[in-house]
Backbone bond lengths (Angstrom), bond angles and torsions (degrees), N, CA, C in turn:
res aa  C-N    CA-C-N  psi(-1)  N-CA   C-N-CA  omega(-1)  CA-C   N-CA-C  phi
1 X - - - 1.462 - - 1.535 109.17 -
2 X 1.349 118.29 131.34 1.467 120.02 -177.93 1.525 111.25 -66.43
3 X 1.310 114.81 155.09 1.462 120.71 178.85 1.523 109.97 -65.26
4 X 1.337 115.95 142.12 1.464 120.38 178.97 1.523 110.36 -63.08
5 X 1.311 115.76 145.66 1.457 122.24 179.26 1.527 110.93 -90.69
6 X 1.325 117.21 -40.32 1.464 121.45 -171.65 1.528 110.55 -77.85
7 X 1.341 118.25 116.59 1.464 119.91 176.35 1.533 110.01 -80.12
8 X 1.306 116.12 141.16 1.462 120.06 -177.08 1.521 112.97 -121.70
9 X 1.328 117.10 2.88 1.468 120.01 -179.77 1.527 111.80 -125.40
10 X 1.319 115.79 31.74 1.465 121.62 174.23 1.526 108.16 -132.93
11 X 1.340 115.16 154.43 1.456 119.43 175.01 1.532 109.21 -72.27
12 X 1.321 115.55 138.79 1.457 120.38 -176.28 1.525 110.89 -95.97
13 X 1.318 114.54 156.26 1.461 122.41 171.95 1.524 107.84 -149.78
14 X 1.324 116.58 178.47 1.472 119.63 -174.45 1.527 111.96 -67.22
15 X 1.325 117.65 -33.93 1.470 119.80 179.57 1.525 111.08 -68.49
16 X 1.327 116.66 -40.66 1.457 119.64 177.14 1.519 110.54 -64.47
17 X 1.329 117.30 -42.56 1.466 120.13 178.14 1.519 110.56 -58.22
18 X 1.319 117.14 -45.31 1.464 120.34 180.00 1.529 110.92 -60.45
19 X 1.322 117.24 -46.58 1.456 121.88 -179.03 1.526 111.34 -61.95
20 X 1.329 116.99 -47.23 1.468 120.83 -178.05 1.525 110.69 -67.37
21 X 1.324 116.53 -38.81 1.473 120.07 179.04 1.519 110.92 -58.08
22 X 1.315 117.34 -46.51 1.467 119.90 -177.74 1.523 111.84 -75.47
23 X 1.327 118.11 -29.15 1.461 119.28 172.52 1.530 110.60 -62.62
24 X 1.314 116.31 -43.45 1.468 119.84 177.83 1.520 110.66 -62.65
25 X 1.318 116.88 -41.81 1.462 120.63 -179.70 1.523 111.24 -63.29
26 X 1.321 117.02 -38.59 1.464 119.34 179.18 1.528 111.48 -67.79
27 X 1.310 117.51 -35.59 1.461 119.78 179.82 1.528 111.79 -78.02
28 X 1.317 117.09 -37.01 1.469 121.67 -176.04 1.530 108.11 -120.53
29 X 1.306 115.57 93.39 1.464 120.71 -170.96 1.519 112.61 -66.81
30 X 1.327 118.01 -16.54 1.468 120.89 -179.78 1.528 112.15 -81.24
31 X 1.334 118.31 -9.63 1.461 120.26 172.36 1.524 109.02 -71.12
32 X 1.306 116.33 143.04 1.463 121.96 178.82 1.529 108.63 -116.03
33 X 1.317 115.64 123.17 1.463 121.29 -177.72 1.522 108.53 -110.95
34 X 1.317 115.90 132.56 1.457 121.66 178.03 1.525 108.26 -147.54
35 X 1.314 116.01 179.05 1.460 121.63 174.72 1.517 108.17 -125.68
36 X 1.328 116.02 133.20 1.464 119.49 179.79 1.521 111.37 -90.39
37 X 1.327 117.35 -4.76 1.459 121.35 -179.02 1.510 109.93 162.29
38 X 1.332 115.18 -163.10 1.460 121.01 179.61 1.515 110.19 -132.66
39 X 1.332 114.58 151.38 1.455 121.15 176.70 1.531 110.18 -77.25
40 X 1.317 116.07 177.09 1.460 120.86 177.32 1.524 111.28 -54.96
41 X 1.328 117.22 -40.84 1.464 121.90 -178.65 1.526 112.76 -88.11
42 X 1.315 117.36 9.23 1.462 120.84 174.57 1.508 115.51 86.78
43 X 1.329 117.95 10.26 1.456 120.21 178.25 1.525 109.36 -77.28
44 X 1.344 117.89 139.27 1.469 119.43 178.91 1.517 111.45 -67.01
45 X 1.327 114.83 143.18 1.466 121.52 174.52 1.531 106.64 -97.25
46 X 1.331 115.06 91.66 1.453 120.20 -171.47 1.525 112.34 -69.44
47 X 1.319 114.01 143.45 1.455 122.73 169.08 1.525 107.81 -124.98
48 X 1.323 115.89 133.42 1.462 121.83 174.55 1.512 107.59 -117.21
49 X 1.323 116.56 127.44 1.460 121.69 -177.16 1.513 109.96 -117.12
50 X 1.331 114.82 143.81 1.467 121.46 179.09 1.522 107.93 -142.09
51 X 1.315 115.78 139.76 1.456 121.17 178.40 1.511 112.41 106.04
52 X 1.343 114.10 159.99 1.467 120.65 -178.70 1.518 112.33 -128.22
53 X 1.327 116.71 6.80 1.457 120.05 -174.26 1.513 113.83 -79.00
54 X 1.341 116.71 166.28 1.464 121.65 -176.74 1.529 114.05 -78.76
55 X 1.331 118.27 -14.31 1.464 121.28 -177.30 1.528 108.51 -92.29
56 X 1.310 116.25 102.07 1.470 120.87 -172.19 1.526 110.50 -98.21
57 X 1.325 116.23 130.62 1.459 122.11 178.23 1.530 108.68 -130.77
58 X 1.333 115.67 157.62 1.455 120.62 -176.83 1.518 112.30 -130.24
59 X 1.324 116.46 128.52 1.460 122.41 176.33 1.534 108.63 -116.71
60 X 1.317 116.22 145.37 1.456 119.76 175.74 1.514 110.50 -143.82
61 X 1.337 115.92 160.59 1.464 122.53 -179.42 1.522 109.16 -144.48
62 X 1.323 114.67 164.51 1.469 123.37 174.42 1.520 112.94 58.67
63 X 1.358 117.20 42.47 1.463 118.71 159.69 1.529 108.73 -54.99
64 X 1.332 114.76 -40.33 1.464 121.46 -175.42 1.522 110.26 -106.12
65 X 1.327 115.65 131.78 1.462 121.36 -170.18 1.516 112.98 -59.95
66 X 1.329 117.64 -44.97 1.469 118.92 -175.92 1.527 112.62 -84.57
67 X 1.314 116.22 13.22 1.465 122.09 173.61 1.529 110.04 -111.33
68 X 1.333 115.41 29.59 1.468 122.49 -172.77 1.522 112.96 -65.00
69 X 1.330 118.96 -17.24 1.473 119.82 -179.89 1.526 111.36 -61.50
70 X 1.332 116.97 -18.71 1.463 120.59 177.13 1.525 112.18 -69.40
71 X 1.338 117.38 -23.42 1.471 120.23 179.04 1.529 112.00 -64.09
72 X 1.338 120.00 -53.15 1.468 117.51 177.44 1.526 113.73 -65.33
73 X 1.339 118.14 -22.85 1.469 119.16 173.99 1.531 109.54 -60.07
74 X 1.328 116.63 -50.44 1.469 118.97 -179.38 1.522 112.00 -69.87
75 X 1.316 117.45 -34.35 1.463 119.40 179.85 1.530 111.55 -69.11
76 X 1.301 116.92 -38.76 1.469 118.74 177.12 1.525 110.38 -66.18
77 X 1.336 116.17 -39.13 1.458 118.63 177.41 1.523 110.71 -61.69
78 X 1.314 117.09 -43.93 1.468 120.25 177.22 1.525 111.28 -57.91
79 X 1.328 115.91 -44.00 1.461 118.99 -178.36 1.527 110.87 -65.44
80 X 1.304 118.02 -44.00 1.465 120.50 -179.34 1.525 111.23 -67.40
81 X 1.302 116.60 -37.70 1.464 121.70 176.62 1.529 109.06 -62.31
82 X 1.339 116.81 -49.54 1.465 120.59 -178.57 1.525 111.36 -62.72
83 X 1.319 117.00 -41.39 1.460 120.50 178.22 1.521 110.61 -62.16
84 X 1.327 116.18 -40.14 1.458 120.33 178.73 1.513 112.71 -65.80
85 X 1.330 116.57 -35.90 1.469 120.12 176.76 1.525 109.81 -64.01
86 X 1.319 116.34 -47.57 1.472 119.96 -178.30 1.528 111.22 -63.09
87 X 1.324 116.46 -42.22 1.463 120.81 -174.26 1.526 113.65 -94.28
88 X 1.332 115.99 5.97 1.468 121.13 -174.99 1.532 110.60 52.61
89 X 1.322 113.32 45.71 1.455 120.71 -177.71 1.520 112.86 -98.69
90 X 1.338 114.12 -170.30 1.462 121.69 -173.89 1.528 109.63 -132.16
91 X 1.326 114.96 150.40 1.458 122.73 169.08 1.518 107.79 -121.21
92 X 1.319 116.41 120.02 1.476 120.37 -177.86 1.530 111.79 51.34
93 X 1.319 115.97 37.11 1.452 120.12 178.61 1.516 115.43 81.55
94 X 1.337 117.25 3.37 1.470 121.82 -178.82 1.520 108.90 -102.21
95 X 1.326 116.76 130.21 1.456 121.87 179.46 1.530 110.30 -66.88
96 X 1.326 116.68 120.45 1.462 120.40 178.22 1.529 111.22 -66.24
97 X 1.323 116.35 -35.33 1.459 119.28 178.92 1.533 111.03 -65.60
98 X 1.317 116.11 -37.14 1.474 119.63 177.48 1.528 110.40 -65.04
99 X 1.337 117.36 -44.07 1.459 120.16 176.40 1.523 110.89 -59.15
100 X 1.327 116.15 -43.01 1.458 121.78 -178.86 1.525 111.11 -60.31
101 X 1.323 116.85 -39.53 1.470 121.29 -176.73 1.522 112.95 -78.23
102 X 1.335 117.45 -27.73 1.463 120.66 -174.52 1.528 113.65 -97.68
103 X 1.330 116.68 -23.79 1.459 120.40 -171.86 1.521 110.72 -129.21
104 X 1.327 114.55 156.15 1.462 122.33 166.05 1.520 106.98 -120.57
105 X 1.313 115.94 122.12 1.450 121.94 -178.65 1.519 109.81 -110.36
106 X 1.337 116.54 123.14 1.455 123.01 172.55 1.525 108.25 -103.20
107 X 1.318 117.30 127.80 1.464 122.30 179.20 1.525 109.17 -120.14
108 X 1.322 115.90 123.19 1.468 122.23 169.81 1.529 105.38 -107.36
109 X 1.333 117.42 97.20 1.457 119.73 -167.88 1.527 115.58 -80.54
110 X 1.335 117.64 -16.48 1.463 119.80 -178.79 1.523 108.64 -148.30
111 X 1.343 116.06 88.28 1.461 119.76 -177.74 1.525 111.88 -72.21
112 X 1.322 117.44 -24.31 1.460 122.21 -173.58 1.536 110.78 -120.19
113 X 1.329 117.72 64.74 1.469 118.88 -174.55 1.522 113.82 -63.95
114 X 1.337 117.51 -36.18 1.467 119.18 -179.85 1.526 110.64 -64.07
115 X 1.333 116.02 -45.05 1.456 119.93 179.98 1.520 112.28 -65.40
116 X 1.335 116.36 -40.82 1.466 119.82 176.97 1.526 109.78 -61.02
117 X 1.332 116.93 -43.86 1.460 120.43 179.78 1.519 111.57 -60.71
118 X 1.335 117.09 -35.72 1.461 120.80 177.62 1.525 110.69 -66.24
119 X 1.321 117.28 -47.40 1.466 121.49 -175.56 1.526 111.30 -66.97
120 X 1.320 116.98 -39.70 1.468 119.84 -174.16 1.535 113.24 -93.09
121 X 1.331 117.00 3.77 1.447 119.96 171.19 1.506 116.60 91.41
122 X 1.327 118.75 5.19 1.467 120.60 177.63 1.527 110.47 -71.44
123 X 1.339 116.26 -35.24 1.461 121.00 166.86 1.525 106.20 -87.90
124 X 1.308 116.29 117.31 1.465 120.81 -168.75 1.527 112.19 -102.02
125 X 1.315 114.20 157.83 1.463 120.73 174.19 1.514 108.42 -55.36
126 X 1.309 115.85 132.74 1.460 121.57 -175.50 1.505 112.79 103.91
127 X 1.348 117.64 -26.76 1.463 120.69 173.81 1.526 109.43 -66.74
128 X 1.314 116.42 147.22 1.464 120.09 -178.69 1.522 111.33 -59.43
129 X 1.328 116.64 -40.59 1.466 119.71 -179.85 1.521 111.13 -65.35
130 X 1.314 116.50 -38.09 1.469 120.41 177.83 1.525 110.21 -63.80
131 X 1.314 116.81 -46.61 1.460 120.43 -177.84 1.525 111.25 -63.38
132 X 1.324 117.07 -39.20 1.461 120.18 178.39 1.531 110.65 -64.99
133 X 1.326 116.22 -44.12 1.461 119.76 179.00 1.521 111.05 -64.98
134 X 1.309 116.21 -38.97 1.469 119.81 179.97 1.530 111.00 -62.88
135 X 1.331 117.69 -37.97 1.464 120.83 176.59 1.526 111.04 -64.47
136 X 1.329 116.59 -40.07 1.465 119.57 176.21 1.522 109.99 -62.06
137 X 1.329 115.92 -47.18 1.465 120.62 -176.71 1.522 111.95 -64.95
138 X 1.323 117.93 -30.42 1.464 120.83 -177.99 1.523 112.22 -61.61
139 X 1.327 117.36 -22.72 1.465 120.83 178.26 1.525 112.07 -81.81
140 X 1.332 116.36 -4.80 1.466 121.69 179.44 1.529 108.19 -131.63
141 X 1.330 116.94 68.04 1.471 120.51 -170.21 1.523 114.26 -64.96
142 X 1.308 118.66 -17.08 1.465 119.90 178.64 1.526 112.54 -75.52
143 X 1.335 116.78 -13.51 1.464 121.00 179.81 1.519 107.86 -98.01
144 X 1.330 118.91 118.52 1.468 119.83 -178.46 1.523 111.14 -63.23
145 X 1.322 115.25 144.52 1.460 120.38 -179.30 1.526 109.29 -122.27
146 X 1.338 118.06 133.72 1.464 126.70 0.36 1.527 114.49 -92.22
147 X 1.336 118.37 0.74 1.468 120.06 -171.06 1.526 113.24 -63.59
148 X 1.334 117.74 -25.86 1.459 119.89 -179.43 1.519 114.16 -89.91
149 X 1.324 116.74 4.80 1.470 121.30 -175.96 1.530 110.22 -76.30
150 X 1.347 116.48 123.09 1.463 123.00 176.94 1.533 111.81 -110.90
151 X 1.301 116.71 -26.99 1.458 122.84 -168.64 1.517 112.71 -74.39
152 X 1.345 115.37 176.60 1.459 118.33 168.43 1.520 108.00 -75.46
153 X 1.305 118.20 -179.44 1.459 120.87 -171.21 1.526 111.72 -68.53
154 X 1.323 117.96 -17.29 1.460 121.15 177.57 1.526 112.65 -88.65
155 X 1.342 116.97 -4.10 1.455 119.62 -179.04 1.517 113.98 88.11
156 X 1.341 117.49 23.00 1.458 122.51 175.48 1.529 108.70 -102.56
157 X 1.309 117.28 129.94 1.467 121.31 177.24 1.525 108.74 -78.53
158 X 1.321 116.52 113.11 1.474 121.13 -172.82 1.513 113.02 -67.11
159 X 1.315 118.72 -22.57 1.462 119.00 -179.88 1.530 112.21 -99.98
160 X 1.321 116.12 18.61 1.470 122.17 168.77 1.520 109.33 -124.97
161 X 1.323 115.17 31.50 1.459 120.81 -168.21 1.523 114.02 -115.98
162 X 1.317 117.90 -4.52 1.467 120.54 -169.15 1.530 111.53 -94.78
163 X 1.335 117.10 151.06 1.468 120.83 -176.04 1.530 112.05 -78.32
164 X 1.323 115.17 70.57 1.473 122.79 176.97 1.524 106.62 -140.51
165 X 1.330 114.34 87.92 1.466 121.52 -174.01 1.533 111.04 54.72
166 X 1.312 114.95 44.82 1.458 121.32 179.19 1.525 111.43 -60.34
167 X 1.321 117.27 -37.92 1.466 120.29 -179.51 1.524 111.17 -62.85
168 X 1.321 117.02 -35.90 1.468 119.67 176.35 1.519 110.79 -66.05
169 X 1.337 115.99 -43.32 1.461 119.18 176.68 1.524 110.82 -60.54
170 X 1.323 116.43 -40.96 1.468 120.61 178.42 1.517 110.52 -60.32
171 X 1.315 117.24 -45.82 1.468 120.64 -179.47 1.529 111.09 -61.19
172 X 1.326 116.59 -42.91 1.469 120.90 -179.40 1.525 110.59 -64.55
173 X 1.322 116.51 -49.60 1.466 120.00 -175.05 1.532 112.09 -72.32
174 X 1.326 117.55 -34.10 1.463 119.15 175.09 1.526 110.46 -63.71
175 X 1.331 116.64 -38.99 1.459 120.36 178.14 1.524 111.61 -63.38
176 X 1.332 116.44 -26.29 1.463 121.05 177.91 1.529 112.36 -85.73
177 X 1.319 116.97 -2.25 1.458 121.00 177.50 1.515 115.47 99.98
178 X 1.333 117.71 2.62 1.463 120.64 -179.15 1.528 109.59 -94.02
179 X 1.328 114.98 71.26 1.459 122.17 -173.95 1.524 112.95 -99.74
180 X 1.310 117.37 2.40 1.459 123.55 -174.87 1.523 107.81 -153.70
181 X 1.325 118.52 170.62 1.463 118.94 179.22 1.515 112.16 -48.95
182 X 1.344 114.67 137.45 1.461 121.60 -171.17 1.520 109.45 -151.95
183 X 1.329 117.69 165.31 1.468 119.36 176.30 1.522 113.45 -63.92
184 X 1.319 117.23 -18.92 1.461 121.32 178.23 1.530 108.35 -160.98
185 X 1.333 115.70 160.13 1.466 123.10 164.99 1.519 116.43 71.28
186 X 1.331 119.80 7.57 1.461 120.16 171.72 1.525 108.06 -89.98
187 X 1.341 115.87 125.10 1.467 120.51 -171.93 1.521 113.20 -80.37
188 X 1.335 116.84 -8.42 1.451 119.87 -176.69 1.513 111.43 89.39
189 X 1.334 117.67 169.87 1.464 120.59 -178.44 1.522 113.97 -73.14
190 X 1.314 116.77 -27.29 1.463 122.68 179.13 1.522 107.77 -150.25
191 X 1.328 118.47 162.62 1.469 119.17 172.06 1.532 110.28 -58.47
192 X 1.315 115.61 141.80 1.467 123.18 175.19 1.521 113.19 62.49
193 X 1.338 116.71 25.88 1.465 119.10 177.25 1.519 111.56 -69.17
194 X 1.327 117.72 -29.53 1.463 121.41 179.46 1.529 109.53 -79.26
195 X 1.331 118.64 132.15 1.470 119.59 -178.10 1.524 112.94 -62.87
196 X 1.328 117.76 -29.58 1.461 120.70 -178.60 1.533 110.72 -67.52
197 X 1.335 116.84 -47.02 1.463 120.05 178.85 1.526 111.11 -65.37
198 X 1.333 116.06 -40.81 1.461 118.74 179.31 1.534 110.96 -62.70
199 X 1.312 117.66 -38.58 1.462 120.82 -179.98 1.528 111.01 -63.04
200 X 1.334 117.18 -43.18 1.460 119.54 179.85 1.520 110.81 -68.74
201 X 1.307 116.97 -38.52 1.472 122.61 176.20 1.527 110.69 -59.13
202 X 1.324 116.34 -49.38 1.464 119.95 -179.59 1.522 111.05 -64.96
203 X 1.319 117.36 -38.01 1.461 120.08 179.12 1.516 111.18 -64.48
204 X 1.319 116.94 -44.11 1.466 120.02 -179.80 1.528 111.34 -64.70
205 X 1.306 116.71 -38.22 1.474 119.66 177.89 1.526 110.62 -63.76
206 X 1.323 116.65 -42.77 1.465 120.38 -178.31 1.524 111.37 -70.42
207 X 1.327 116.91 -37.41 1.470 120.86 -175.20 1.516 112.78 -78.66
208 X 1.350 116.85 -23.91 1.466 120.03 179.09 1.537 111.10 56.65
209 X 1.320 116.24 52.17 1.461 121.61 -175.10 1.524 112.46 -60.78
210 X 1.310 114.20 147.48 1.464 120.59 174.09 1.524 111.67 -83.52
211 X 1.339 116.01 -22.07 1.462 121.99 -177.63 1.521 107.85 -163.21
212 X 1.349 116.45 148.17 1.465 120.08 174.28 1.529 110.08 -132.72
213 X 1.334 114.33 148.89 1.460 123.22 170.98 1.519 107.39 -123.01
214 X 1.336 116.64 129.50 1.464 122.19 175.19 1.524 107.47 -116.11
215 X 1.327 115.78 119.33 1.464 120.46 -174.65 1.525 112.13 -95.05
216 X 1.333 113.30 128.53 1.458 123.68 177.72 1.532 108.50 -134.83
217 X 1.326 116.38 178.28 1.459 122.76 168.45 1.529 106.26 -137.44
218 X 1.288 119.98 147.47 1.431 132.73 14.95 1.521 108.94 -143.11
219 X 1.351 117.99 176.36 1.451 122.13 179.28 1.514 115.49 132.89
220 X 1.337 116.91 -12.37 1.468 121.09 -176.87 1.529 110.70 55.09
221 X 1.335 115.08 52.68 1.461 122.54 -175.06 1.528 110.72 -125.59
222 X 1.332 115.09 153.45 1.459 122.83 174.84 1.521 107.12 -123.95
223 X 1.338 116.99 111.03 1.461 122.22 175.79 1.526 108.65 -95.62
224 X 1.319 116.65 134.86 1.462 118.93 -167.59 1.518 115.06 -135.46
225 X 1.345 119.47 -14.15 1.461 119.10 -176.85 1.520 109.77 -121.70
226 X 1.345 115.39 171.77 1.460 120.82 174.45 1.515 109.20 -145.82
227 X 1.327 115.27 116.46 1.464 121.76 173.32 1.536 111.29 50.97
228 X 1.334 114.97 44.44 1.472 123.17 -179.59 1.527 113.33 65.29
229 X 1.333 117.18 14.86 1.460 120.73 170.22 1.521 106.73 -89.26
230 X 1.303 116.17 119.64 1.459 120.84 -172.47 1.526 110.06 -134.03
231 X 1.318 116.84 89.93 1.468 119.64 -177.52 1.532 111.43 -54.78
232 X 1.308 114.41 147.88 1.462 120.85 -177.18 1.527 110.81 -55.09
233 X 1.301 115.40 129.00 1.453 121.80 176.35 1.514 115.17 82.56
234 X 1.339 117.74 -6.19 1.466 119.06 -173.80 1.526 112.10 -71.26
235 X 1.317 117.86 -36.68 1.464 119.00 178.73 1.524 110.78 -68.94
236 X 1.319 116.33 -42.72 1.462 119.93 179.79 1.528 110.87 -60.96
237 X 1.335 116.58 -40.65 1.464 119.52 178.11 1.537 110.48 -67.90
238 X 1.318 117.09 -38.15 1.473 119.76 176.23 1.522 110.72 -59.86
239 X 1.311 117.10 -38.56 1.460 120.46 178.02 1.525 111.15 -65.31
240 X 1.317 116.86 -39.29 1.471 120.15 176.63 1.529 110.21 -64.67
241 X 1.334 116.92 -39.23 1.457 120.41 176.71 1.525 111.02 -63.34
242 X 1.313 116.05 -39.21 1.465 120.52 178.58 1.524 111.01 -64.15
243 X 1.310 116.55 -41.60 1.465 120.32 178.78 1.530 110.94 -64.30
244 X 1.334 115.79 -36.37 1.469 119.90 -178.54 1.521 112.76 -74.28
245 X 1.320 117.89 -25.25 1.463 121.86 -170.10 1.523 114.69 -113.27
246 X 1.335 117.09 -22.90 1.457 119.64 -170.17 1.517 112.97 82.19
247 X 1.339 117.46 4.07 1.457 121.64 177.90 1.529 109.90 -79.98
248 X 1.329 115.90 169.15 1.460 122.75 -177.47 1.517 110.22 -107.81
249 X 1.322 117.36 130.54 1.461 121.98 172.86 1.527 107.84 -74.51
250 X 1.327 116.46 128.06 1.454 119.44 -172.15 1.519 110.94 -147.54
251 X 1.323 115.44 173.54 1.457 124.03 174.99 1.520 107.05 -117.11
252 X 1.331 118.85 134.85 1.470 120.01 -176.25 1.522 111.44 -60.61
253 X 1.332 116.91 150.70 1.464 119.85 172.85 1.518 110.21 -61.42
254 X 1.328 116.47 154.53 1.463 121.41 -174.37 1.520 111.92 -53.27
255 X 1.347 117.75 -40.98 1.459 120.81 -174.89 1.523 112.74 -69.73
256 X 1.333 117.79 -9.41 1.468 121.80 178.76 1.523 111.37 -126.51
257 X 1.318 116.40 31.78 1.468 119.70 -168.38 1.519 113.88 -108.19
258 X 1.339 118.37 18.43 1.464 120.01 -179.66 1.515 109.89 -150.66
259 X 1.338 114.81 158.78 1.473 124.74 172.21 1.522 114.44 70.91
260 X 1.339 118.21 11.06 1.447 121.24 176.76 1.523 112.12 -84.70
261 X 1.317 115.28 166.14 1.463 120.66 -179.07 1.515 111.97 -61.77
262 X 1.339 117.93 -50.09 1.467 118.39 -178.56 1.531 110.64 -68.12
263 X 1.352 117.58 -27.47 1.467 120.25 176.13 1.525 109.78 -61.84
264 X 1.329 114.82 -49.60 1.467 118.81 -179.90 1.521 110.84 -63.22
265 X 1.327 118.09 -41.89 1.459 120.37 -178.02 1.527 110.82 -62.02
266 X 1.322 117.02 -45.66 1.462 120.50 178.16 1.526 110.24 -61.57
267 X 1.308 116.99 -45.14 1.466 122.06 -178.28 1.522 112.15 -61.07
268 X 1.332 117.21 -46.43 1.462 120.28 -171.94 1.520 113.67 -87.56
269 X 1.337 118.04 -26.75 1.459 120.45 -174.91 1.524 113.66 -111.47
270 X 1.340 116.64 -17.37 1.472 120.89 -176.33 1.529 111.06 52.72
271 X 1.333 114.34 43.27 1.463 122.02 177.52 1.531 108.76 -129.10
272 X 1.317 117.51 162.34 1.465 119.04 -176.24 1.529 113.11 -62.27
273 X 1.307 114.60 130.06 1.458 122.20 174.18 1.515 108.65 -137.77
274 X 1.318 116.43 138.72 1.464 120.48 -173.35 1.524 110.48 -135.04
275 X 1.325 114.46 138.79 1.456 121.72 164.70 1.517 107.29 -102.41
276 X 1.321 116.00 123.65 1.466 121.48 178.59 1.526 107.79 -105.05
277 X 1.317 115.71 119.64 1.468 121.86 177.03 1.533 107.52 -98.81
278 X 1.330 115.28 95.74 1.462 121.14 -171.26 1.529 111.08 -84.17
279 X 1.324 115.06 147.90 1.452 120.80 174.71 1.518 112.87 69.75
280 X 1.319 114.70 -174.02 1.467 119.80 -179.25 1.522 109.20 -154.43
281 X 1.319 116.91 138.26 1.454 121.05 179.21 1.509 111.08 141.08
282 X 1.305 116.61 -149.98 1.461 122.63 179.64 1.517 109.41 -106.63
283 X 1.334 115.96 129.59 1.463 120.47 178.60 1.523 111.06 -74.00
284 X 1.344 117.51 143.25 1.466 126.53 -3.86 1.527 111.79 -74.69
285 X 1.328 115.20 135.30 1.458 119.48 -179.54 1.526 110.01 -65.14
286 X 1.322 117.31 145.82 1.470 120.10 -178.27 1.522 111.57 -73.37
287 X 1.320 115.45 152.31 1.454 120.81 178.56 1.527 112.17 -63.31
288 X 1.316 117.63 -19.16 1.467 119.89 176.48 1.526 111.59 -61.98
289 X 1.337 117.25 -18.07 1.465 120.67 177.40 1.522 113.14 -88.29
290 X 1.335 117.33 -8.58 1.465 118.36 -169.70 1.521 112.68 -56.92
291 X 1.313 118.18 -50.60 1.462 120.60 -174.67 1.524 110.86 -59.18
292 X 1.330 116.91 -41.41 1.465 120.11 177.95 1.522 111.11 -65.38
293 X 1.334 116.77 -43.40 1.467 120.20 179.48 1.520 110.44 -61.11
294 X 1.319 116.37 -45.37 1.464 118.67 -178.68 1.528 110.97 -65.10
295 X 1.306 116.71 -44.58 1.464 120.62 179.23 1.534 110.76 -58.88
296 X 1.313 116.52 -44.85 1.464 120.57 -179.45 1.523 111.80 -64.49
297 X 1.335 116.94 -34.79 1.467 120.15 -170.37 1.519 114.86 -95.75
298 X 1.319 118.54 -7.82 1.456 119.50 -179.85 1.527 111.01 -57.91
299 X 1.322 117.43 -43.23 1.461 120.19 178.35 1.512 112.82 -63.40
300 X 1.337 117.20 -38.51 1.470 120.48 177.32 1.524 110.37 -63.22
301 X 1.322 116.67 -44.70 1.465 120.93 -178.56 1.519 111.69 -62.42
302 X 1.317 116.76 -35.88 1.472 119.80 176.50 1.522 111.43 -73.04
303 X 1.332 116.72 -41.84 1.459 119.82 -178.90 1.519 112.24 -67.66
304 X 1.341 117.10 -22.45 1.461 119.01 174.39 1.517 112.47 -60.97
305 X 1.312 117.08 -25.08 1.454 121.16 172.13 1.524 111.31 -95.18
306 X 1.321 116.90 -51.96 1.466 120.87 -174.38 1.524 112.40 -62.43
307 X 1.348 116.59 -24.38 1.451 119.23 -179.22 1.509 114.24 -79.73
308 X 1.325 117.96 -5.77 1.469 122.12 179.79 1.527 108.14 -87.44
309 X 1.301 114.49 125.61 1.478 119.56 -179.79 1.520 111.77 -94.18
């Protein structure tokens, strides 16, 4: 068996993602690599697609910069899925070839490459982007810098950017003091003002996904509804995901209950959308948790396809 390509015990950044993405593509020619757009700093927002089936689903990770551990979770899943397709193997007893034939999976593994680069040190002190972010963070001294940074490099929270009761999210976050660019929780001047969020929004509209998973950390939680909008079968599938992972099916707290990606997807498509809060602890979660996070989430990642009828 060839050596694994995806490293799981190193800090990730946009350059590593690019290198690993193309290594996977060279080994598994049936993977399709594209870009759904560019970040504020011009980094490509990579998408890796696998499968040829009519049931299309979309997974994404690293909306939030200090939740970057979700990126190698999706990349390892892609690698294991691709290896199983080539070798006619199985994941958790599920035929990879069958998944490949029935489903098409689009993965955007790092929606916020600039923010991830800031948190993990690829953007270094002295760089113009670092200095700009540091000035933003200085106005919020209770948030550690750069480890507490969730936003994109401009200080916009990418998961408070979608047109799903955005005005309510704005009212909540402004009341908390996030009225301007910040390391987290600033909704931006308008919905979809951040190019990263707009790119994912446009991609989801074009792809017409049957289901989406948005990966975050932490809490070991599965969020599944939005404003009492509950697509048919979505709660039952969330319960199956909980059984597979040991996570808890939950409803987001009021202060985080609007303008998210899965909120918008549920609102506009009336199809299952889930936010997965992986792991537990203080962000960024340590790499010592990776193996447990991946083990817990493998069943969820499979059910994101198998649960689509």
